[in-house]
C-alpha positions as CSV (number, residue, x, y, z in Angstrom):
1,M,-32.6,10.4,-27.0
2,V,-32.7,13.6,-29.1
3,L,-30.2,16.3,-28.2
4,D,-31.6,19.3,-26.5
5,K,-31.2,22.8,-28.0
6,E,-28.6,23.9,-25.5
7,M,-26.3,21.0,-26.2
8,K,-26.7,21.4,-30.0
9,K,-25.9,25.1,-29.7
10,K,-22.8,24.4,-27.6
11,L,-21.5,21.8,-30.1
12,I,-22.2,24.1,-33.1
13,E,-20.3,27.0,-31.4
14,E,-17.3,24.7,-30.7
15,F,-17.0,22.9,-34.0
16,G,-18.8,25.2,-36.5
17,L,-17.0,27.4,-39.0
18,H,-19.4,30.3,-38.1
19,P,-22.1,30.7,-35.4
20,D,-25.0,29.4,-37.5
21,D,-23.1,26.5,-39.0
22,S,-24.9,23.2,-38.6
23,G,-23.9,21.4,-41.7
24,S,-20.1,21.2,-41.7
25,L,-18.6,17.8,-41.1
26,G,-17.1,18.8,-37.7
27,V,-20.5,19.8,-36.4
28,Q,-22.2,16.7,-37.9
29,V,-19.6,14.3,-36.3
30,A,-19.9,16.1,-33.0
31,L,-23.7,15.9,-33.0
32,L,-23.7,12.2,-34.1
33,T,-21.1,11.4,-31.4
34,E,-23.2,12.9,-28.7
35,N,-26.4,11.2,-29.9
36,I,-24.5,7.9,-30.1
37,R,-23.5,8.2,-26.5
38,R,-27.0,8.9,-25.4
39,L,-28.4,5.9,-27.4
40,T,-25.7,3.7,-25.9
41,N,-26.7,4.6,-22.4
42,H,-30.4,4.0,-23.4
43,L,-29.6,0.6,-24.7
44,K,-27.8,-0.5,-21.6
45,E,-31.1,-0.2,-19.7
46,N,-33.4,-1.3,-22.6
47,H,-31.8,-4.4,-24.1
48,N,-34.8,-5.3,-26.3
49,D,-35.2,-1.9,-28.0
50,F,-34.2,-3.1,-31.4
51,A,-35.4,0.0,-33.3
52,S,-33.0,2.1,-31.3
53,K,-30.2,-0.4,-31.8
54,R,-30.7,-0.3,-35.5
55,G,-30.7,3.6,-35.4
56,L,-27.5,3.4,-33.3
57,L,-25.7,1.2,-35.9
58,T,-26.8,3.5,-38.7
59,Q,-25.5,6.6,-36.9
60,V,-22.2,4.8,-36.1
61,A,-21.7,3.9,-39.8
62,R,-22.6,7.5,-40.8
63,R,-20.1,8.9,-38.3
64,R,-17.4,6.5,-39.5
65,Y,-17.9,7.7,-43.1
66,F,-17.8,11.4,-42.1
67,L,-14.6,10.8,-40.1
68,K,-12.9,9.1,-42.9
69,Y,-13.8,12.0,-45.3
70,L,-12.7,14.5,-42.7
71,A,-9.4,12.8,-42.1
72,K,-8.7,12.9,-45.8
73,H,-9.8,16.5,-46.6
74,D,-9.3,18.4,-43.3
75,P,-6.8,16.6,-41.0
76,E,-6.7,19.5,-38.4
77,R,-10.4,19.4,-37.8
78,Y,-10.3,15.6,-37.8
79,K,-7.7,15.7,-35.0
80,L,-9.7,18.3,-33.0
81,V,-12.9,16.2,-33.2
82,R,-11.1,13.0,-32.4
83,E,-9.3,14.4,-29.4
84,R,-12.4,16.2,-28.0
85,F,-14.5,13.1,-28.0
86,G,-11.8,10.5,-27.4
87,L,-12.4,8.6,-30.6
88,K,-10.0,6.1,-31.9
89,G,-8.0,7.0,-34.9
């Protein structure tokens, strides 16, 4: 379920403020979104994996908080992330 290095690097290059940026909100939301998609697919096949389900819910809540903060403080980056991943506004 963990993202591989190539995927992380691609997302960091796309949403980061500089090449080594892994902490800005745009990058964190992108990484969380990709991980949420992978966990969702995992849970479709493994219905009784409750630990993964709990982790998924935690990550969704964290992403929601980050998106709310991003919308308030950096609307352009919020719009970019939302459009790229097809998230509801």
